[in-house]
C-alpha positions as CSV (number, residue, x, y, z in Angstrom):
1,M,143.1,87.0,174.8
2,S,143.8,83.2,174.8
3,R,141.7,80.1,175.0
4,A,142.1,77.5,177.7
5,G,144.8,74.9,176.9
6,S,146.5,76.9,174.2
7,G,149.2,79.5,174.1
8,P,148.7,83.0,173.1
9,R,147.8,83.5,169.4
10,P,150.1,85.7,167.4
11,A,148.6,89.1,166.9
12,K,147.5,90.1,163.3
13,S,147.7,93.7,162.4
14,K,144.9,94.8,160.0
15,A,144.6,98.3,158.7
16,R,141.2,99.8,159.3
17,S,139.7,101.6,156.2
18,R,138.6,105.1,156.9
19,L,134.9,105.8,156.5
20,A,134.1,108.1,153.6
21,P,132.7,111.5,154.7
22,I,128.9,111.7,154.3
23,P,127.4,115.0,153.4
24,F,124.4,116.2,155.3
25,W,122.0,119.2,155.3
26,R,122.1,121.9,157.9
27,E,120.0,125.0,158.4
28,E,122.2,128.1,158.1
29,V,120.0,131.1,157.4
30,Y,116.3,131.8,157.7
31,E,114.8,134.8,156.0
32,N,111.1,135.6,156.1
33,V,109.8,136.5,152.6
34,D,106.2,135.8,153.2
35,A,105.1,139.5,152.8
36,V,106.8,140.2,149.5
37,T,103.8,140.6,147.2
38,S,103.8,144.2,146.3
39,E,105.8,143.6,143.1
40,W,102.8,142.0,141.5
41,G,100.3,144.8,142.0
42,A,97.0,144.8,140.2
43,A,96.5,144.0,136.6
44,S,95.8,147.7,135.8
45,D,99.2,148.7,137.1
46,L,100.9,147.2,134.1
47,A,100.9,149.6,131.2
48,M,100.7,146.8,128.6
49,N,97.8,145.0,130.0
50,D,95.4,146.9,127.8
51,A,97.2,145.9,124.6
52,P,94.6,145.0,121.8
53,P,94.2,141.3,121.2
54,L,96.2,139.8,118.4
55,S,94.3,139.1,115.2
56,I,95.9,137.6,112.1
57,Q,93.8,137.7,109.0
58,D,96.3,136.8,106.3
59,E,96.2,133.4,104.9
60,A,99.5,131.9,103.6
61,P,99.3,130.6,100.0
62,V,100.2,127.0,99.4
63,V,103.0,127.0,96.9
64,A,102.7,124.1,94.4
65,S,105.9,122.3,93.4
66,G,104.5,121.7,89.9
67,T,101.4,122.0,87.7
68,F,99.4,119.5,85.8
69,A,99.9,121.4,82.6
70,A,103.7,121.0,82.9
71,V,103.5,117.2,83.4
72,T,100.8,116.5,80.8
73,P,103.2,116.1,77.9
74,H,105.4,113.7,79.9
75,L,102.3,111.9,81.2
76,R,101.0,111.3,77.6
77,R,104.3,109.9,76.5
78,A,104.5,107.6,79.5
79,A,100.9,106.4,79.9
80,A,98.8,107.1,76.8
81,L,98.5,104.5,74.1
82,L,99.4,105.2,70.5
83,R,96.2,104.9,68.3
84,L,95.0,106.0,64.9
85,G,93.1,109.2,64.9
86,P,90.5,110.6,62.4
87,D,92.9,112.9,60.6
88,P,94.9,111.8,57.6
89,D,98.7,111.4,58.0
90,I,99.9,113.7,55.2
91,P,103.7,113.2,55.8
92,Q,103.2,109.4,55.5
93,L,101.1,109.8,52.4
94,L,103.7,111.9,50.7
95,R,106.5,109.4,51.5
96,K,104.5,106.6,49.8
97,I,103.9,108.7,46.7
98,S,107.5,109.7,46.5
99,R,108.5,106.0,46.5
100,G,106.1,105.3,43.7
101,E,103.6,103.4,45.9
102,T,99.9,103.6,45.2
103,P,98.1,104.0,48.6
104,L,95.2,101.6,48.8
105,S,93.7,103.6,51.7
106,L,94.3,107.0,53.2
107,P,96.8,106.6,56.1
108,L,95.6,108.1,59.4
109,E,97.7,110.1,61.8
110,P,98.5,108.2,65.0
111,R,97.7,110.0,68.3
112,R,98.3,109.1,71.9
113,R,95.1,108.4,73.6
114,W,94.0,107.0,76.9
115,G,92.9,103.4,76.8
116,T,89.3,102.3,77.1
117,T,89.9,101.7,80.8
118,V,92.2,103.6,83.2
119,R,92.9,102.3,86.7
120,L,93.9,105.2,89.0
121,V,95.8,104.1,92.1
122,R,96.2,106.6,94.9
123,D,98.9,106.1,97.6
124,R,97.9,107.5,101.0
125,A,101.1,106.6,102.9
126,E,102.0,108.9,105.8
127,R,105.3,109.9,104.2
128,L,103.4,111.5,101.3
129,I,101.4,113.9,103.5
130,P,103.6,116.8,102.4
131,Y,102.4,116.2,98.8
132,H,98.7,115.9,99.4
133,G,98.1,119.3,97.8
134,D,100.1,118.3,94.7
135,Y,98.3,115.0,94.3
136,L,95.0,116.8,94.7
137,A,95.9,119.1,91.8
138,A,97.0,116.1,89.7
139,F,93.8,114.2,90.5
140,V,91.6,117.2,89.5
141,G,93.6,117.5,86.3
142,L,93.2,113.8,85.5
143,E,89.5,113.9,86.1
144,R,89.1,116.6,83.4
145,R,91.1,114.6,80.8
146,L,90.4,111.0,81.4
147,P,87.4,109.1,80.0
148,I,85.2,109.2,83.0
149,S,83.2,106.1,82.1
150,G,86.3,104.0,82.0
151,V,88.1,105.2,85.1
152,S,88.3,103.1,88.3
153,E,89.8,104.6,91.4
154,H,91.6,102.5,94.0
155,T,93.7,103.1,97.1
156,W,97.0,101.4,97.4
157,G,96.8,98.4,99.7
158,E,93.0,97.8,99.3
159,E,91.7,94.4,98.4
160,G,90.2,95.4,95.1
161,L,93.6,96.3,93.8
162,A,94.6,92.7,93.5
163,A,92.0,92.1,90.8
164,P,93.6,91.9,87.3
165,S,93.4,94.9,85.0
166,A,92.0,94.5,81.5
167,Q,94.6,93.8,78.9
168,G,95.9,96.9,77.3
169,S,94.5,99.2,79.9
170,V,96.5,102.1,81.5
171,V,97.3,101.9,85.3
172,L,98.3,105.3,86.7
173,A,99.7,105.6,90.2
174,L,99.8,108.7,92.2
175,S,102.7,107.6,94.4
176,D,106.4,107.7,95.1
177,L,106.4,103.9,94.5
178,G,108.2,103.5,97.8
179,T,111.3,105.5,96.6
180,L,111.0,108.0,99.5
181,A,110.3,105.4,102.2
182,G,112.9,104.7,104.8
183,D,112.0,101.0,105.2
184,G,114.9,99.5,103.4
185,G,113.1,99.0,100.1
186,E,110.1,97.0,101.4
187,A,107.6,99.5,99.9
188,T,109.4,99.6,96.6
189,D,109.5,95.8,96.3
190,S,105.6,95.7,96.6
191,W,105.3,98.3,93.7
192,L,107.9,96.4,91.7
193,A,105.9,93.2,92.0
194,Y,102.7,95.0,91.0
195,G,104.3,96.7,88.0
196,R,105.7,93.4,86.7
197,A,102.3,91.7,87.0
198,L,100.8,94.6,85.0
199,R,103.5,94.3,82.3
200,R,102.8,90.6,81.9
201,R,99.1,91.4,81.2
202,G,100.1,93.9,78.5
203,C,99.1,96.9,80.6
204,R,100.8,100.3,80.6
205,P,101.8,101.1,84.2
206,A,102.9,104.8,84.8
207,A,103.3,106.8,88.0
208,I,103.4,110.5,89.0
209,L,106.2,110.8,91.6
210,P,106.1,113.9,93.8
211,A,109.9,114.5,93.3
212,R,113.1,112.9,92.3
213,P,114.2,110.7,95.2
214,Y,117.7,110.7,96.7
215,G,118.3,107.2,95.7
216,S,118.4,105.5,92.2
217,V,115.2,104.9,90.3
218,R,116.8,102.6,87.7
219,Q,115.2,99.4,89.0
220,I,111.7,100.8,89.4
221,A,111.8,102.5,86.0
222,R,112.1,99.1,84.3
223,C,108.5,98.3,85.3
224,W,107.0,101.8,85.6
225,D,107.1,104.8,83.3
226,L,108.0,107.7,85.7
227,V,106.7,111.3,85.6
228,F,108.0,113.7,88.2
229,W,105.6,116.3,89.5
230,D,108.4,118.6,90.7
231,A,110.2,118.6,87.3
232,T,112.0,121.8,87.9
233,S,114.5,120.5,90.5
234,S,117.5,118.5,89.5
235,A,118.4,115.1,90.9
236,P,119.0,115.5,94.6
237,D,122.5,115.0,96.0
238,Q,122.6,112.0,98.4
239,D,125.8,113.3,100.0
240,R,124.1,116.6,101.0
241,M,120.8,115.1,102.2
242,A,121.9,115.2,105.9
243,A,123.0,118.8,105.8
244,Q,119.9,119.9,104.0
245,L,117.7,118.1,106.5
246,D,119.6,119.6,109.4
247,L,119.1,123.1,107.9
248,L,115.4,122.6,107.2
249,Q,114.8,121.3,110.8
250,T,116.6,124.4,112.1
251,L,114.4,126.7,110.0
252,A,111.3,125.0,111.3
253,A,112.4,125.2,115.0
254,P,110.2,128.2,116.0
255,A,107.0,126.5,114.8
256,V,104.9,124.7,117.3
257,R,102.9,123.0,114.5
258,I,104.2,122.4,111.0
259,E,101.7,122.4,108.2
260,P,102.8,120.7,104.9
261,G,102.4,124.1,103.2
262,L,104.6,125.8,105.8
263,L,107.2,123.0,105.4
264,R,107.3,123.7,101.6
265,G,107.6,127.4,102.2
266,L,110.6,126.9,104.5
267,R,112.3,124.6,102.0
268,R,111.9,127.2,99.3
269,L,113.6,129.8,101.5
270,I,116.9,127.9,101.4
271,R,119.4,129.6,99.2
272,P,121.2,129.7,96.8
273,A,118.9,126.9,95.4
274,P,116.2,125.1,97.3
275,P,116.7,121.4,97.8
276,S,114.6,118.8,96.0
277,A,111.0,118.4,97.2
278,A,112.0,114.9,98.3
279,I,113.5,116.4,101.5
280,E,109.9,117.2,102.6
281,S,109.2,113.5,102.9
282,I,112.5,112.8,104.6
283,F,111.6,115.6,107.1
284,W,108.1,114.1,107.7
285,Q,109.6,110.7,108.5
286,S,112.3,112.0,110.8
287,S,112.3,111.5,114.6
288,A,112.1,115.3,115.0
289,L,108.3,114.8,114.9
290,I,106.0,113.0,117.3
291,D,102.7,113.4,115.5
292,R,102.1,113.5,111.7
293,N,98.6,114.7,111.1
294,P,97.5,115.5,107.6
295,L,96.7,119.0,108.8
296,A,100.0,119.6,110.7
297,A,102.8,117.8,112.4
298,T,103.9,118.3,116.0
299,P,107.7,118.6,116.6
300,H,109.3,116.7,119.5
301,P,109.6,119.2,122.4
302,E,113.2,118.4,123.4
303,F,114.3,118.3,119.8
304,R,112.7,121.6,119.1
305,K,114.4,123.2,122.1
306,S,117.8,122.1,120.8
307,R,117.0,123.4,117.3
308,L,115.8,126.8,118.7
309,A,119.4,127.3,120.0
310,A,120.6,126.7,116.4
311,F,118.0,129.0,115.0
312,A,119.2,131.8,117.3
313,R,122.6,131.6,115.6
314,L,121.2,132.2,112.1
315,E,121.6,135.5,110.3
316,P,118.9,138.1,111.2
317,A,117.8,138.4,107.6
318,V,117.2,134.6,107.4
319,K,115.3,134.6,110.7
320,L,113.2,137.5,109.7
321,R,112.0,135.7,106.5
322,V,111.3,132.5,108.5
323,L,109.3,134.3,111.2
324,A,107.3,136.3,108.6
325,L,106.4,133.0,106.8
326,I,105.3,131.3,110.0
327,R,103.2,134.3,111.0
328,R,101.3,134.1,107.7
329,W,100.4,130.5,108.6
330,R,98.9,131.5,111.9
331,G,95.6,133.1,110.7
332,G,93.0,132.2,113.3
333,L,95.7,130.5,115.5
334,E,96.8,133.6,117.5
335,W,97.6,131.6,120.6
336,V,99.9,129.3,118.6
337,W,101.8,132.3,117.2
338,E,102.0,133.8,120.7
339,E,103.5,130.6,122.1
340,E,106.0,130.6,119.3
341,I,107.0,134.2,120.1
342,A,107.5,133.3,123.8
343,S,109.8,130.4,122.7
344,L,112.2,132.7,120.9
345,D,115.4,134.0,122.3
346,E,115.6,137.8,122.9
347,T,117.4,138.6,119.7
348,S,115.0,136.6,117.5
349,R,112.0,137.9,119.4
350,A,113.0,141.5,118.6
351,L,112.4,140.7,114.9
352,V,108.7,140.1,115.6
353,P,106.4,143.1,115.1
354,A,106.1,145.1,118.3
355,A,102.3,144.9,118.2
356,D,102.5,141.0,118.2
357,R,105.0,141.1,121.2
358,L,102.7,143.4,123.2
359,A,99.6,141.3,122.5
360,M,101.5,138.1,123.4
361,A,102.6,139.5,126.7
362,S,99.1,140.9,127.5
363,D,97.3,137.7,126.6
364,F,99.6,135.5,128.7
365,Y,99.1,137.7,131.7
366,R,95.4,138.0,131.2
367,L,94.9,134.3,130.8
368,G,97.1,133.6,133.9
369,A,95.2,136.1,136.0
370,E,91.8,134.6,134.9
371,V,92.7,131.0,135.6
372,Y,94.5,131.8,138.9
373,G,91.5,133.8,140.0
374,G,89.3,130.8,139.7
375,D,88.0,130.9,136.1
376,R,87.7,127.3,134.9
377,R,86.4,128.0,131.4
378,L,89.6,126.8,129.9
379,V,88.5,123.3,128.9
380,G,91.4,120.8,129.2
381,G,93.5,123.5,130.7
382,A,95.7,121.2,132.8
383,I,96.6,119.0,129.8
384,W,97.2,122.1,127.6
385,F,99.5,123.7,130.2
386,D,101.4,120.5,130.8
387,D,102.1,120.3,127.1
388,L,102.9,124.0,127.0
389,Q,105.4,123.7,129.8
390,G,107.1,120.9,128.0
391,R,107.4,122.9,124.8
392,L,108.7,126.2,126.2
393,P,112.4,126.6,126.6
394,P,113.8,127.7,130.0
395,G,114.4,131.2,128.6
396,A,110.7,131.9,128.5
397,W,110.6,131.8,132.3
398,A,113.9,133.6,132.9
399,P,114.4,137.3,133.6
400,S,115.4,139.5,130.6
401,D,117.7,142.5,130.2
402,S,116.2,143.5,126.8
403,A,114.2,146.5,126.0
404,D,111.1,144.3,126.3
405,E,111.6,143.7,130.0
406,L,108.0,144.8,130.8
407,A,106.7,142.3,128.2
408,S,109.0,139.5,129.4
409,E,107.8,140.2,133.0
410,Q,104.2,139.9,132.0
411,V,104.9,136.6,130.3
412,R,106.7,135.3,133.3
413,R,103.9,136.4,135.7
414,G,101.2,134.9,133.4
415,L,103.1,131.6,133.1
416,T,103.6,131.5,136.9
417,M,99.9,132.0,137.6
418,L,99.1,129.3,135.1
419,W,101.5,126.9,136.7
420,L,100.1,127.6,140.2
421,A,96.6,127.0,139.0
422,L,97.1,124.2,136.4
423,G,100.6,122.7,137.0
424,R,100.9,119.1,138.2
425,P,101.8,118.8,141.9
426,D,104.6,116.3,141.1
427,G,105.6,118.2,137.9
428,P,108.8,120.1,137.4
429,T,109.1,123.6,139.0
430,P,109.5,126.4,136.3
431,P,113.1,127.6,136.0
432,G,113.8,130.7,138.1
433,Y,110.5,130.4,140.0
434,D,110.6,132.3,143.3
435,P,107.8,131.7,145.9
436,A,108.4,135.2,147.2
437,R,107.1,136.6,143.9
438,R,103.9,134.6,143.9
439,P,100.8,136.7,143.3
440,P,98.4,137.5,146.2
441,A,96.1,134.7,147.1
442,P,93.1,134.4,149.4
443,E,93.9,134.5,153.1
444,I,94.7,131.0,154.4
445,P,95.8,130.0,158.0
446,R,99.4,129.9,158.9
447,R,100.9,126.4,159.1
448,R,104.1,124.8,160.1
449,F,106.2,122.8,157.7
450,G,109.1,120.6,158.6
451,L,112.4,120.7,156.8
452,R,113.9,117.2,156.8
453,Q,116.7,115.2,155.4
454,H,115.7,111.9,153.9
455,G,118.8,110.1,152.6
456,A,120.5,112.6,150.3
457,D,117.3,114.5,149.6
458,L,115.8,117.6,151.3
459,V,112.1,117.3,151.9
460,V,109.5,119.8,153.0
461,A,106.2,118.6,154.4
462,L,103.5,119.5,156.9
463,N,104.3,118.4,160.4
464,D,100.7,117.5,161.1
465,A,100.7,114.9,158.2
466,P,101.8,111.6,159.7
467,E,102.6,110.1,156.3
468,S,105.0,112.9,155.6
469,V,107.1,112.6,158.8
470,I,110.2,111.0,157.3
471,G,113.8,111.7,157.7
472,A,115.7,113.7,160.2
473,L,114.2,117.1,161.2
474,L,116.5,120.0,160.4
475,G,114.2,122.9,161.1
476,A,110.7,124.3,160.8
477,I,109.1,126.9,158.5
478,D,106.0,128.8,159.4
479,G,103.9,130.2,156.5
480,R,100.7,130.3,154.6
481,R,102.0,129.0,151.3
482,N,102.7,125.4,150.4
483,D,105.0,125.8,147.4
484,F,108.8,125.6,148.0
485,V,111.8,125.8,145.7
486,I,114.8,123.7,146.6
487,E,117.6,124.9,144.5
488,P,120.1,122.2,143.5
489,L,123.7,122.5,144.6
490,P,126.1,123.4,141.8
491,P,128.2,120.6,140.3
492,F,131.1,119.5,142.6
493,W,133.7,120.6,140.0
494,R,132.4,124.2,140.6
495,S,131.7,124.0,144.3
496,T,135.0,122.2,145.1
497,T,133.1,119.6,147.2
498,P,133.8,116.3,145.4
499,P,132.2,112.9,146.2
500,P,134.3,110.7,148.4
501,W,135.2,108.3,145.5
502,A,136.8,111.1,143.4
503,D,140.6,111.2,143.3
504,A,140.9,114.2,140.8
505,W,138.6,116.4,138.9
506,G,138.5,119.4,136.7
507,C,137.4,120.9,133.4
508,D,139.2,121.1,130.1
509,A,138.3,121.8,126.4
510,H,136.0,118.8,126.4
511,G,134.1,119.7,129.6
512,P,134.1,118.4,133.2
513,W,136.0,115.2,134.1
514,V,136.6,113.1,137.2
515,E,139.0,110.3,138.0
516,F,138.7,107.4,140.4
517,S,141.1,104.6,141.1
518,V,140.8,100.9,142.1
519,R,143.7,99.5,144.2
520,P,144.4,95.9,143.3
521,K,146.0,93.4,145.7
522,R,149.3,94.0,144.1
523,G,150.7,96.7,142.0
524,D,149.8,100.3,141.4
525,P,146.2,101.6,141.5
526,V,144.2,101.5,138.2
527,V,143.0,105.0,137.3
528,Q,139.9,105.6,135.1
529,R,138.7,109.0,133.9
530,M,135.1,109.8,133.2
531,R,133.4,112.6,131.3
532,W,130.2,114.4,132.2
533,I,127.4,113.9,129.6
534,P,124.9,116.7,130.2
535,E,121.1,116.3,129.7
536,G,119.6,117.3,126.4
537,T,118.9,116.1,122.9
538,F,121.6,115.1,120.4
539,Q,121.8,113.4,117.1
540,M,122.9,109.7,117.3
541,G,124.5,108.2,114.2
542,S,126.9,109.6,111.6
543,P,126.0,111.5,108.4
544,P,126.1,109.5,105.2
545,D,129.0,111.6,103.9
546,E,131.3,111.0,106.9
547,P,134.6,109.4,105.9
548,G,135.0,105.9,107.1
549,R,131.4,105.5,107.9
550,Y,129.9,102.0,108.4
551,D,126.3,101.1,107.3
552,D,125.2,100.4,110.8
553,E,125.9,104.0,111.9
554,G,122.6,105.3,110.6
555,P,120.1,106.6,110.1
556,R,120.7,109.6,112.3
557,H,118.0,110.1,114.9
558,A,117.4,112.3,117.9
559,V,118.1,110.9,121.4
560,T,117.1,112.7,124.6
561,L,118.9,112.3,127.9
562,P,116.5,113.4,130.7
563,A,119.4,113.7,133.2
564,G,123.2,114.0,133.0
565,A,125.5,111.1,133.6
566,W,129.1,110.1,133.8
567,M,130.7,108.0,131.0
568,F,134.1,106.4,130.7
569,D,136.2,108.4,128.2
570,A,137.9,105.1,127.1
571,P,137.0,101.4,126.9
572,V,137.4,99.4,130.1
573,T,140.9,98.2,130.4
574,Q,141.9,94.6,131.3
575,A,143.4,95.8,134.5
576,L,140.3,97.6,135.6
577,W,138.1,94.6,134.7
């Protein structure tokens, strides 16, 4: 084609780029499963439904890491003042006579005594919650031995603490003096300043520390006389702290709630020698916990799931001792123990007493049947179940091939009924849920649902709901139920259906990979390989004992990826940029 007054323009050839293939949904097979309900049967059809309810009467003893009698001699040397007593000092009298001296007065024997005034400072920092029982024993012991009329009690950080102490008085702190805090030394600096001010006034500052810290105490010991409550353990090894914390977190994985006493019991299970009690504070401050109540701490659900996998790999003898200890801490908390049983893998669950497993399965089924049947006596049930669903690993919902298949089936049915009654409409579908195995429900009219494609998603909605009519209609489903499960497609490296941008893909020793290329104006294409990072929880940062470690690589903490993603396996090259 040419314009008037001009010759024909030379033709320009331009290669047309091919459009990338777009995947789409298509209805292939329709199978009616609406009538498959006989598998459920009545509650009485299950032989274990009449299992007696679980009742745990034992109370776990709280194991103290030290006693007041053991620290009293050290405490007297550190805090008590040297004063003359009423008894004569016979050795000193004999020394004077042997030198030919005539004593003008009878020498008196010096004794260590508390001053006329004693200031008791109690540190209630969150990191010291694991030692509340120890400090309570120390406080009771001090009350019996200190001059009551001259004792003033204070809490660290309160306004009255800034008032100067009487000259020559004793200041006794029940605190770690910040040596266990993970704040970079800020807490220790405050205690150092307070100790120096006391020394300038001629006071005697002393402190009962719960345990020897992992770091050095040389600086703080210049201002404070230190007494360690856990005097039996040696100085902790800084290089082994990360490994000890990792093991302690694995031992605590089955527990839904972690009491300070339970934490101590788990630490003392570590062989050949339990680590220092200081690891309890490190554990309490770690990101593995989301709530740190003085009664009990709550572990992070995703972190707990990852640790349960590590717990499953422990020796059976170790797991048996851990589970026995946790059970002793569940007196009056049967539902907590039953949830912990349901969280275990099959091999670990087999170590639990059979009566507990039967009661757990029966209680889950009984509660699910009651709630699904319309019983609304479970106060806060939706919130409780939402938390429960987040804490339970996928294995609690999955079928089992173990000898406890009947118990596992009861648990799955109970959880399914709880989810149907209490689950959030927009919440995640339980793993392995099959609508065909839903329990019988009251008769409801048959309705028609539309199966539609909206972008890359598959959507199911009522056809008579105008707000839900979106996307291209693929087919219709007639039924009485309104719950659907859309199973995700397998990853493309397994289904051999790659995305249009992928040039090559596969799996090797490091996992799935995919390559794409960018063709520059001149030269060969630039190829970049990516690695698949699956969803889950992992530890970010390097352990302190790793060779070549930099200071900014810590502290280690848990990071959770809610969904998988692709990541370059190498930095971006200049050519790709």
